[in-house]
C-alpha positions as CSV (number, residue, x, y, z in Angstrom):
1,M,-106.8,-52.8,70.5
2,L,-108.5,-49.7,68.5
3,T,-107.7,-47.5,71.3
4,L,-104.5,-47.9,71.7
5,W,-104.2,-47.4,68.0
6,N,-106.0,-44.2,68.5
7,V,-103.7,-42.9,71.4
8,A,-100.8,-43.2,69.1
9,S,-102.1,-41.6,66.0
10,V,-102.5,-39.0,68.3
11,A,-99.3,-39.2,70.1
12,L,-97.5,-39.2,66.3
13,L,-100.0,-36.3,65.4
14,V,-99.0,-34.2,68.0
15,G,-94.9,-34.9,67.8
16,L,-95.4,-34.0,64.3
17,I,-97.0,-30.8,65.0
18,V,-94.9,-29.5,67.7
19,G,-91.6,-30.7,65.6
20,F,-93.3,-28.4,62.4
21,T,-93.7,-26.1,65.2
22,V,-90.2,-25.6,66.1
23,R,-88.7,-26.4,62.6
24,V,-90.7,-23.1,62.3
25,I,-89.7,-20.9,65.2
26,Y,-86.3,-22.0,64.7
27,A,-86.0,-21.0,60.6
28,K,-88.1,-17.9,61.9
29,S,-84.3,-17.8,64.8
30,K,-82.2,-18.0,61.6
31,I,-83.8,-15.7,59.7
32,N,-83.8,-13.1,61.6
33,S,-80.6,-13.6,62.0
34,A,-79.1,-14.1,59.0
35,E,-81.5,-10.4,58.6
36,G,-79.4,-8.6,60.8
37,E,-75.9,-9.9,59.5
38,A,-77.3,-8.7,56.3
39,K,-78.1,-5.0,57.7
40,K,-74.3,-5.4,59.3
41,I,-72.8,-6.6,55.7
42,I,-75.3,-3.3,54.2
43,A,-74.0,-1.0,56.2
44,E,-70.7,-2.2,56.2
45,A,-70.1,-2.3,52.7
46,K,-72.4,1.6,52.9
47,R,-68.8,2.3,54.7
48,M,-66.3,0.9,52.6
49,A,-68.3,2.2,49.2
50,E,-68.4,5.7,51.2
51,A,-64.7,5.1,51.9
52,E,-64.3,4.5,48.9
53,K,-66.3,6.9,47.1
54,K,-64.0,9.9,49.5
55,E,-60.8,8.2,48.7
56,G,-61.5,8.3,44.8
57,I,-62.6,11.6,44.9
58,L,-59.4,13.2,47.2
59,H,-57.4,11.0,43.9
60,I,-58.9,12.9,41.6
61,K,-58.8,15.7,42.9
62,D,-55.4,14.4,43.3
63,E,-54.9,13.9,40.2
64,L,-56.9,17.5,38.8
65,Y,-54.0,19.6,40.5
66,R,-50.9,17.2,39.1
67,S,-52.2,18.0,36.0
68,R,-53.1,21.4,36.1
69,V,-49.7,22.0,37.6
70,E,-48.3,20.2,34.5
71,F,-50.6,22.6,32.4
72,E,-49.2,25.6,34.4
73,R,-46.5,24.1,33.5
74,E,-45.9,23.7,30.1
75,T,-47.7,26.9,29.2
76,H,-45.1,29.1,31.2
77,E,-42.4,27.2,29.4
78,R,-45.3,27.3,25.6
79,R,-44.7,31.4,26.6
80,Q,-41.1,31.4,27.4
81,E,-40.2,29.7,24.1
82,L,-43.3,32.3,22.3
83,Q,-41.6,34.9,24.3
84,R,-37.7,34.3,22.9
85,L,-39.2,33.5,19.2
86,E,-40.6,37.3,19.4
87,R,-37.7,38.3,20.7
88,R,-35.4,36.4,17.6
89,L,-38.4,38.1,15.7
90,I,-38.5,41.6,16.8
91,Q,-34.5,41.3,16.4
92,K,-34.1,39.9,12.5
93,E,-36.5,42.4,12.3
94,E,-34.2,44.8,12.9
95,N,-31.4,42.9,10.8
96,L,-33.6,43.5,7.7
97,D,-34.5,47.2,9.0
98,H,-30.7,47.7,8.6
99,K,-30.2,45.6,5.3
100,I,-32.5,46.6,3.7
101,E,-31.1,50.8,4.7
102,N,-27.7,50.1,3.9
103,L,-28.9,48.6,0.1
104,D,-30.8,52.0,-0.1
105,K,-27.4,53.5,0.7
106,K,-25.8,50.9,-1.3
107,E,-27.5,51.2,-3.7
108,R,-27.5,55.1,-4.1
109,E,-24.2,54.7,-4.1
110,N,-24.4,52.7,-7.5
111,V,-26.2,55.3,-9.1
112,N,-24.2,57.9,-8.4
113,R,-20.9,56.0,-9.5
114,E,-23.0,54.7,-12.3
115,R,-23.8,58.8,-13.2
116,Q,-20.3,59.1,-12.8
117,I,-19.3,55.9,-15.6
118,Q,-21.6,57.4,-18.2
119,Q,-19.8,60.8,-18.0
120,K,-16.3,59.1,-18.0
121,E,-17.6,57.1,-20.7
122,K,-18.6,59.8,-22.7
123,G,-15.7,61.2,-22.1
124,L,-13.7,58.3,-23.4
125,Q,-15.9,58.7,-26.7
126,D,-14.5,62.2,-27.0
127,E,-11.5,61.1,-26.8
128,E,-11.0,57.5,-28.8
129,A,-13.0,59.8,-31.8
130,K,-9.8,62.6,-31.3
131,L,-7.0,59.7,-31.1
132,A,-9.1,58.0,-33.6
133,K,-9.0,61.2,-36.0
134,L,-5.0,61.4,-35.1
135,A,-3.9,58.4,-35.7
136,Q,-5.6,58.6,-38.9
137,E,-3.4,61.9,-39.8
138,Q,-0.6,59.8,-38.1
139,K,-1.2,57.2,-40.5
140,Q,-1.6,59.3,-43.0
141,V,1.7,61.1,-42.0
142,L,3.6,57.7,-41.9
143,E,2.2,56.4,-45.0
144,R,3.8,59.5,-47.4
145,I,6.9,59.3,-44.9
146,S,7.2,55.1,-45.6
147,G,6.6,55.3,-49.0
148,L,4.1,52.6,-48.2
149,S,0.4,51.9,-48.0
150,A,-0.8,50.6,-44.5
151,D,-1.8,47.6,-45.7
152,A,1.9,46.2,-46.4
153,A,3.0,47.8,-43.2
154,K,1.1,45.9,-41.1
155,K,2.0,42.6,-43.4
156,L,5.7,43.5,-42.4
157,L,4.1,43.6,-38.5
158,I,2.8,40.8,-38.8
159,D,6.3,39.0,-40.4
160,S,8.3,40.2,-37.7
161,L,5.6,39.4,-35.0
162,Q,5.4,36.2,-36.4
163,D,8.9,34.9,-36.7
164,E,9.6,36.8,-33.0
165,A,6.6,34.2,-31.7
166,K,8.3,31.2,-33.2
167,R,11.6,32.3,-31.0
168,D,10.1,32.8,-28.5
169,A,7.6,29.4,-28.8
170,A,10.4,27.2,-29.3
171,V,12.5,28.5,-25.8
172,L,9.6,27.9,-24.3
173,V,8.8,24.3,-25.4
174,R,12.8,23.4,-24.9
175,N,12.4,25.3,-21.3
176,I,9.0,22.9,-20.6
177,E,10.7,19.7,-21.6
178,E,13.7,20.7,-19.9
179,E,11.1,20.8,-17.2
180,A,9.4,17.9,-17.9
181,K,12.5,16.0,-17.5
182,E,13.6,17.1,-14.5
183,S,10.3,16.7,-13.2
184,A,9.9,12.9,-14.6
185,S,13.1,12.2,-13.0
186,K,12.4,13.3,-9.5
187,K,9.0,11.4,-9.3
188,A,10.8,8.2,-10.7
189,K,13.2,9.0,-7.9
190,E,10.5,9.2,-5.5
191,V,8.9,6.2,-6.8
192,L,12.1,4.2,-6.9
193,S,12.9,5.3,-2.9
194,Q,9.2,4.7,-1.4
195,A,9.9,1.4,-3.8
196,I,13.5,0.4,-2.2
197,Q,12.1,0.8,1.0
198,R,8.4,-0.5,1.6
199,Y,10.5,-3.7,0.6
200,S,13.4,-5.1,2.6
201,P,14.5,-8.5,1.9
202,E,17.3,-10.0,3.4
203,Y,20.4,-9.1,2.4
204,T,22.0,-12.6,2.6
205,I,20.4,-15.1,0.8
206,E,20.6,-19.1,0.7
207,T,22.3,-20.8,-2.1
208,T,22.2,-24.5,-3.4
209,I,24.5,-26.4,-0.4
210,S,27.0,-28.0,-1.8
211,T,29.1,-30.4,0.9
212,V,27.7,-32.9,2.3
213,A,29.3,-33.5,5.7
214,L,30.3,-37.3,7.0
215,P,29.9,-38.7,10.3
216,N,33.6,-39.7,9.9
217,D,36.1,-39.8,7.4
218,E,36.3,-44.0,6.7
219,M,33.4,-43.3,5.6
220,K,34.6,-42.0,2.5
221,G,35.8,-45.4,1.3
222,R,32.1,-46.4,2.1
223,V,31.0,-43.8,-0.5
224,I,33.8,-45.4,-3.1
225,G,33.6,-48.0,-2.8
226,R,35.6,-51.1,-4.4
227,E,36.8,-50.0,-6.9
228,G,35.6,-47.1,-7.1
229,R,32.1,-48.5,-8.5
230,N,30.0,-46.9,-5.1
231,I,31.2,-43.3,-6.5
232,R,30.6,-44.0,-10.6
233,A,27.1,-45.7,-10.3
234,F,26.4,-42.6,-8.3
235,E,27.7,-39.9,-10.5
236,A,26.2,-42.1,-13.2
237,A,23.1,-41.8,-11.6
238,T,22.4,-38.0,-11.1
239,G,25.2,-36.1,-12.8
240,V,27.3,-35.1,-10.9
241,D,30.5,-34.9,-10.1
242,L,32.0,-36.3,-6.3
243,I,35.2,-35.0,-5.3
244,I,37.0,-36.5,-2.0
245,D,39.5,-35.0,-1.1
246,D,41.7,-34.8,2.0
247,T,38.7,-31.8,3.5
248,P,37.6,-34.0,7.2
249,E,34.7,-35.3,7.3
250,A,33.2,-33.7,3.6
251,I,32.4,-34.4,0.0
252,T,31.9,-31.7,-2.3
253,L,29.8,-32.0,-5.4
254,S,30.6,-30.4,-8.8
255,A,27.1,-29.3,-11.1
256,F,26.0,-26.6,-13.1
257,D,22.5,-27.8,-13.1
258,G,21.8,-26.6,-9.0
259,V,18.4,-29.0,-9.1
260,R,20.8,-31.7,-9.8
261,R,23.1,-31.0,-7.9
262,E,20.4,-31.2,-4.6
263,I,18.9,-34.5,-6.2
264,A,22.6,-35.5,-5.3
265,R,22.6,-34.3,-2.3
266,I,19.9,-35.7,-0.8
267,A,20.1,-39.1,-2.5
268,L,23.9,-39.4,-0.8
269,E,22.7,-37.4,2.5
270,K,20.6,-40.5,2.7
271,L,22.4,-43.6,1.9
272,I,24.8,-41.9,4.2
273,S,22.7,-42.0,7.1
274,D,21.4,-45.6,6.6
275,G,25.2,-46.7,5.8
276,R,24.1,-49.0,3.4
277,I,26.0,-48.1,0.3
278,H,25.9,-50.0,-3.0
279,P,25.0,-49.6,-6.9
280,A,21.3,-51.1,-6.5
281,R,21.1,-48.1,-3.5
282,I,22.6,-45.6,-5.5
283,E,19.6,-46.2,-8.0
284,E,16.7,-46.8,-5.2
285,E,17.9,-43.7,-3.5
286,V,17.9,-41.4,-6.3
287,N,15.2,-41.9,-7.5
288,K,13.0,-40.8,-4.2
289,A,15.4,-38.1,-4.5
290,K,14.2,-37.3,-7.3
291,Q,10.5,-37.9,-6.3
292,E,11.3,-35.6,-3.2
293,L,12.6,-32.9,-4.1
294,D,9.6,-32.7,-7.7
295,Q,7.4,-32.0,-5.0
296,T,9.6,-29.7,-2.9
297,I,9.8,-27.2,-6.1
298,K,6.1,-27.7,-7.1
299,E,5.5,-26.0,-3.5
300,T,8.0,-24.0,-3.2
301,G,6.2,-22.5,-7.0
302,E,2.8,-22.6,-5.5
303,Q,3.8,-21.1,-2.1
304,T,5.4,-18.2,-3.7
305,F,2.6,-17.1,-6.0
306,F,0.3,-17.5,-3.0
307,E,2.4,-15.0,-1.6
308,L,2.7,-12.7,-4.4
309,G,-2.0,-13.2,-4.7
310,V,-0.9,-14.4,-8.2
311,Q,-3.8,-16.6,-9.2
312,N,-3.7,-18.8,-12.5
313,V,-1.1,-20.2,-13.3
314,H,-0.4,-22.7,-15.5
315,P,1.5,-26.0,-13.2
316,E,4.0,-26.3,-15.2
317,I,4.5,-22.2,-14.9
318,I,4.5,-23.0,-11.0
319,K,6.8,-26.3,-11.3
320,L,9.4,-24.2,-13.6
321,I,9.3,-21.1,-10.8
322,G,9.7,-23.1,-8.4
323,R,13.1,-24.6,-9.7
324,L,14.6,-21.4,-9.6
325,K,15.5,-22.3,-6.0
326,Y,18.5,-23.9,-7.1
327,R,19.2,-21.5,-9.3
328,T,22.4,-18.9,-9.1
329,S,22.8,-15.9,-11.4
330,Y,26.6,-14.0,-9.8
331,G,25.5,-15.4,-6.6
332,Q,22.1,-14.1,-6.4
333,N,19.2,-16.9,-5.9
334,V,17.3,-17.1,-8.6
335,L,13.8,-17.4,-7.2
336,Q,14.5,-15.1,-4.7
337,H,15.5,-12.2,-6.9
338,S,12.5,-13.0,-9.1
339,K,10.5,-12.6,-5.9
340,E,12.0,-8.9,-5.0
341,V,10.8,-7.3,-8.5
342,A,7.3,-8.9,-8.0
343,Y,6.7,-7.3,-4.8
344,I,9.3,-3.7,-6.1
345,A,7.4,-3.9,-9.6
346,G,3.9,-3.8,-7.6
347,I,4.6,-1.5,-5.0
348,M,6.0,1.5,-8.5
349,A,3.3,0.0,-9.6
350,G,1.0,1.4,-7.1
351,E,2.6,4.2,-6.5
352,L,1.9,5.0,-10.1
353,G,-1.5,4.0,-10.5
354,V,-1.2,1.2,-13.1
355,D,-1.7,-2.2,-13.3
356,V,-0.9,-4.0,-9.9
357,A,-1.8,-7.5,-10.5
358,L,0.4,-7.2,-13.8
359,A,3.4,-5.7,-12.5
360,K,3.4,-8.6,-9.8
361,R,2.9,-11.1,-12.3
362,S,5.3,-10.2,-15.1
363,G,8.0,-9.6,-12.3
364,I,7.6,-13.2,-11.0
365,L,7.8,-14.8,-14.0
366,H,10.6,-12.3,-15.7
367,D,13.2,-14.8,-15.3
368,L,11.3,-18.0,-16.2
369,G,13.2,-19.2,-18.9
370,K,16.4,-19.4,-16.6
371,A,15.0,-22.3,-15.1
372,V,15.6,-24.3,-18.5
373,D,18.6,-22.4,-20.0
374,H,21.2,-24.7,-19.6
375,E,19.1,-27.7,-21.6
376,V,17.9,-25.0,-24.0
377,E,19.4,-22.9,-26.6
378,G,19.1,-18.6,-26.5
379,T,18.9,-16.0,-24.4
380,H,17.2,-16.4,-20.8
381,A,15.1,-13.7,-22.1
382,Q,13.2,-15.5,-25.1
383,I,13.3,-18.6,-24.1
384,G,11.6,-16.7,-20.9
385,V,8.9,-15.1,-23.6
386,D,8.5,-19.2,-25.3
387,L,7.2,-20.6,-22.2
388,A,5.0,-18.4,-21.5
389,H,2.9,-18.0,-24.7
390,K,3.7,-21.6,-24.5
391,Y,1.5,-21.6,-21.0
392,G,-0.8,-19.4,-22.1
393,E,-0.3,-15.9,-20.5
394,S,-0.9,-12.5,-21.8
395,A,1.1,-10.3,-24.8
396,R,1.8,-8.1,-22.3
397,V,3.3,-10.2,-19.3
398,T,5.7,-11.4,-22.5
399,N,6.2,-8.2,-23.4
400,A,8.1,-6.9,-20.4
401,I,9.7,-11.2,-19.7
402,G,11.2,-10.1,-22.9
403,T,11.6,-6.7,-22.5
404,H,13.2,-6.6,-19.2
405,H,17.1,-5.8,-20.1
406,G,16.6,-3.7,-22.7
407,D,16.3,-5.9,-26.0
408,G,12.9,-5.2,-28.0
409,Q,10.5,-2.0,-27.6
410,A,8.0,-2.7,-24.1
411,N,4.6,-1.9,-24.8
412,S,3.3,-1.2,-21.7
413,V,4.1,1.0,-17.9
414,E,4.3,-2.6,-17.0
415,S,7.2,-3.7,-18.4
416,V,9.4,-1.0,-18.0
417,L,9.1,-0.8,-14.6
418,V,9.9,-4.7,-14.0
419,A,13.4,-3.3,-16.5
420,A,13.9,-1.2,-13.5
421,A,12.1,-3.3,-10.9
422,D,15.0,-5.9,-12.1
423,A,18.1,-3.7,-11.9
424,V,17.0,-2.1,-8.7
425,S,17.0,-5.8,-7.3
426,A,20.5,-6.7,-9.1
427,S,22.4,-3.6,-8.4
428,R,21.1,-2.9,-4.1
429,P,24.2,-3.8,-1.8
430,G,24.9,-7.0,-1.2
431,A,22.9,-8.6,-4.1
432,R,25.7,-9.9,-6.0
433,R,28.6,-11.5,-5.1
434,E,32.3,-9.8,-5.6
435,T,35.4,-10.5,-4.4
436,L,36.5,-9.4,-1.6
437,E,40.5,-8.3,-3.5
438,N,38.3,-6.9,-6.1
439,Y,36.3,-5.3,-3.6
440,I,39.5,-4.1,-1.7
441,K,41.1,-3.0,-5.1
442,R,38.0,-0.5,-6.0
443,L,37.8,0.9,-2.3
444,E,41.7,1.7,-2.5
445,K,41.5,2.9,-6.0
446,L,38.5,5.2,-5.0
447,E,40.5,7.1,-2.4
448,T,44.1,7.1,-4.3
449,L,42.0,8.5,-7.5
450,A,40.2,11.0,-4.7
451,E,43.6,12.5,-3.0
452,S,45.1,12.8,-6.0
453,F,43.6,16.3,-6.3
454,K,45.1,19.0,-4.7
455,G,44.0,20.5,-1.8
456,V,42.6,16.6,-0.3
457,E,43.5,16.0,3.1
458,K,42.0,12.7,3.8
459,C,39.0,10.8,1.8
460,Y,37.1,7.9,2.9
461,A,34.7,5.0,1.5
462,I,32.4,4.8,2.6
463,Q,28.7,2.4,2.6
464,A,30.4,0.0,0.6
465,G,31.7,1.8,-2.3
466,R,29.1,3.8,-3.2
467,E,29.6,7.3,-1.5
468,I,33.7,8.9,-0.8
469,R,33.8,11.5,1.6
470,V,36.9,13.7,1.0
471,M,38.1,16.6,3.7
472,V,39.8,19.6,2.7
473,D,41.4,22.2,3.3
474,A,39.8,25.0,4.4
475,E,42.9,27.5,4.2
476,A,43.5,26.0,0.5
477,M,40.8,27.2,-1.5
478,D,37.3,28.9,-0.5
479,D,33.7,27.9,-0.9
480,I,33.7,28.0,-4.7
481,Q,37.0,26.6,-5.1
482,S,35.5,22.8,-3.4
483,A,32.2,22.9,-5.3
484,Q,34.4,22.6,-8.7
485,L,36.8,20.3,-7.3
486,A,33.8,18.3,-6.4
487,R,32.5,18.2,-9.6
488,D,35.9,17.0,-11.2
489,I,36.0,14.4,-8.9
490,V,32.9,13.1,-10.0
491,K,34.4,13.8,-13.6
492,K,37.4,11.4,-13.3
493,I,36.0,9.1,-11.1
494,E,32.5,8.3,-14.2
495,K,36.0,8.3,-16.7
496,E,38.8,5.7,-15.1
497,L,36.5,3.5,-13.0
498,E,34.2,0.4,-13.3
499,Y,32.0,0.7,-10.5
500,P,28.4,-0.7,-10.1
501,G,25.1,1.9,-10.2
502,Q,26.3,5.2,-8.6
503,I,29.5,6.3,-6.7
504,K,28.4,10.1,-4.0
505,V,31.2,12.5,-3.8
506,T,30.4,14.5,-0.7
507,L,33.0,17.0,0.0
508,I,33.4,18.7,2.9
509,R,35.1,22.1,4.1
510,E,35.4,22.3,7.5
511,V,36.8,25.8,9.1
512,R,37.7,25.3,13.0
513,V,39.5,28.2,14.7
514,V,41.2,27.7,18.2
515,E,41.7,30.3,21.5
516,T,43.1,29.4,24.5
517,A,41.5,31.5,27.2
518,K,44.4,33.0,30.0
């Protein structure tokens, strides 16, 4: 047993030794292999490093070359710039040299001139001394001949010169006044023409409707009602007269107050549309129409002030301006007229450089009194002043309202502009109603008046009677006689005719020479 154990131990020991020896040999082979690989890596690294070194050297050389080229280029450009500056400096030096030479030349000339002037001054002084001596001698001779002393003669001369100067000054003042009047008239015409050209309203203005259409003639009986109770209730509720005549399918509303007439129109149209017409229903519809019209009036006033750009207006004034939509004057809608006046006055104020906002505000409010002039005694201008003052308008606005028809003294340029704009709006063609018969008669009378002069062949009234063109016989009168004839026609028109605005007389004298070629 012991021997087997020993053998086994020896065998185990031998195995361990052999295994260790194998491991050592394997490790040495691995180490040798690793050393060879390391040598290869080192050699490759050295080779790559050498290549990168060469590449870096080439890159550096390339950068140095580019830098050298850039430096040479910049150096060349700077050298050229320096040469250019040097040439400019040389040119400036040459110019300065020329200028210095010219200055020297002028200085020499000035010295010569000063010498000549001094000589002339000396000669003039000698001449002045001689003249003074001669003047003194003449003075003594004159005093001896006239018997007047020098002071007395001087006083007499001064008095004579003063009288002459006063006459000249008076003539000059008169000429200046005439030129100022002509210039002011021309400027006023220019401003008015520009204002009218820049504001072009419609010539046909909507007026309050006073006729209500019916679906059929049977509706007239329903409007009248049993024994006329419906028509009596309607007239009592609205204050408007209903005119029911033979006009087919129409009823006419008659009332001086445009607001009441509009309320009646709205209520009657709703009653006709609904078909139920009796006193209670009439009263109900009239009340609704009043509320509806009040709202419409307020919206109309607000829209008007918004369009004009006028702000901070009392609510009651807004309503009064809205009521003017249903007020007419000579057929012209007062609200539209007031808007025209505001626009025209504002344009003229802008042309003259005065307060445009004040001119517009005064223009839209100038006929404020017409909203209630049928309810309050007094002129519409005075009523408007009272209303404007009551609702907090400034003194300049109230002055423009009160003086727009020439009543009272205007205290500002804006007041005068409002008055002028009011006249322009009222007198433009188509603004106010004129009966056809009167219109035709006026044109006929105008043509007849022009034809009454000797030498007139034909004449035509044009531009709605604001211009008449007169053709005269060229053989019967010359140019001077034609000019005199035009003035005579103007004088006769002014003396015998009544007309709005102005009438322009254009006289035409035409010479025609006709020859026939055969």
